[in-house]
N, C-alpha and C positions, 0 to 999 in steps of 0.2 A: 938277748931278749925276746920273748914270745910275742908273736904277732897278735895284737888285741882282737881282731877279726876272728883269727883261729882259735883264740882261748874262748872267746864267746860262742862259736859253733860248738867247741868241746862241751863248755859248761851247759848249753842248751840240751845236747844229746844226753849227758848224764842226768838231766832233770825228767826226761821223758819217762812216761808210765807205761809198764808193758802191757797192761790191759788195753790201751789204747793204741799204742804204736804196733802191736802185733796182732790187731784185729783181723787181720787177713792172713795170719801166718807168718812164720819168721824165715821161711825158706822154700824153694822150688824143689820138687822131685826132679830126678834127671829126665824123665820124659817131658815134663812140664816146661823145663828151661828151653826147649827146642820149639815150643808152641808160640803163636802170635801173641796170646796174653803176657807172656814173658817179655817179649819185645816191647809190649806197652807198658811194663812194669806195673802190673795189677797189684801184686802184693805190697809193693814198695809205697803205695799210695797212703796207707794208714800211717807209716813212717814220716812221711812229708808232712801230712796233717798235724800230728802230734808235735813234730819239730816246731811247725809254725806256731801252734798253741803255746808251746813253752817259750818261744821267741818273744811272743806278744806279751807274755806276762813280764819277762825280763825287760822289754821295750817300755811296757806301762810303769815300770820301776826307775827308768832313766838309766838303765845299766849301760847301754852303749855309750851314752855321753859321758857317763863316769868313767869308761875305759878310754876315753879320748878319741872314739869314733865319730861323735857328733850325733846328730838325728839321722837314724837309720830306718829305711823303709824297705818293702819287699813290693816290686811292682815289675811290670812288663817293660820290654826294651823297644822302642819305636824302630831301632836300626837292625833289630835281630831278625832272622828269617823264621821260617815256619816251626823249625826245631829248635828247642831252647833248653838249656838245664832247668831242674825243678824249681829252683829258686833263684832270683836275681836280686841282689842286695843293692841299694843305691844309698848315698850320702845325700841328705837333703841339703840343698843350697842356701846358706844364709849370707846376710849382709851383703846382698848383691851378686853373689856367686852363684852360678848354675848348679843344679844337681849334677852329681857326679857318680859314676859306675864304682862299686866298692867291691863286689864279690860274687861269684856264681858258684852255686852249690848243687850237686847232684847225688841222689841217694841209689844204691842198687845192692841186692842180695849177693854174696859171694856164691851162692848157689845159681845165679843167674849171669854165668861169666860174659854172653854175648852183649847184655846189658852194660855191665861193669866197663867193658873195652869201648863199647859205643859212647858211653857218658864220658869216659876219661878222653877220648879223642875230640868229643864236642867241647868239653871244658878248656882243652888246650887251643882249640880255635877260638874260644870266646875271650882268651887271654889276649890274643893278638887282635882280633877284630869282632866285636866292636870296642874291645879293650876294657875288660875287667882285670883289675891289677891282681885279685886273688882269686883262684879256681880250686875248689876244694871237692873231692870225690869221697863221700861217705859210703864205705863198703861195709855191709851188715852181714855178720854171719858168727858161726861158732868158732872160736879159737881153734879147737881141735881139727877143724877143717881147712884151716889155713895151709896153703902149699908151703913147702921149704922156701924160705926168703921172704915171707909175708905175703900181704894182699898184692894184687896186680897194681903197677905204677905206670905213670906216664911222665915224661919231662915236662915241667911247667905247671904240673898239677899236684896238689898236696893231697895225699890220701890218709884218710882218717878211717881206722877200723873200729867199727862198733861191734863189741863181743856180746853176742846174745845169751850166752852162759852166765857171764858176770852182770849183764845189762849196765854196760859202761864202755866208754872209750879205751881201748888197749893202749897201753904206752909203746 
């Protein structure tokens, strides 16, 4: 059975519009990937914003509730340090229960390998402390540029590859 959170992330990614998600380009040049802007993930920012927009559209239609996730929201974590994944998902506490951490998601271009590995290490830490049960690394790039064996992976982190040639999540 597919995890409903992972299915939601995949469906949201597949709804993203290339005009908005690729506003800052879809990859870094080899020279750029070593520069400080790449470390800050400047080009990834438009992907995050478009993902958030499409997630809110699904949220407005109660899609997370229909999938059994409850009321889901994106917010900061008071127990996180200064460096956090791109989006932190929480399940809203209901009927006297407190809010609960649901998942942490980060986005990085395949052409920005330092950011991919840094994000995956950070996501693995967030699974353990402060305790996000789901950690998802969205790696964005061209399927033709994938190394043999697929996108980079880290234990405890689900890697989702978003193919910019087909503009959808690759199986």
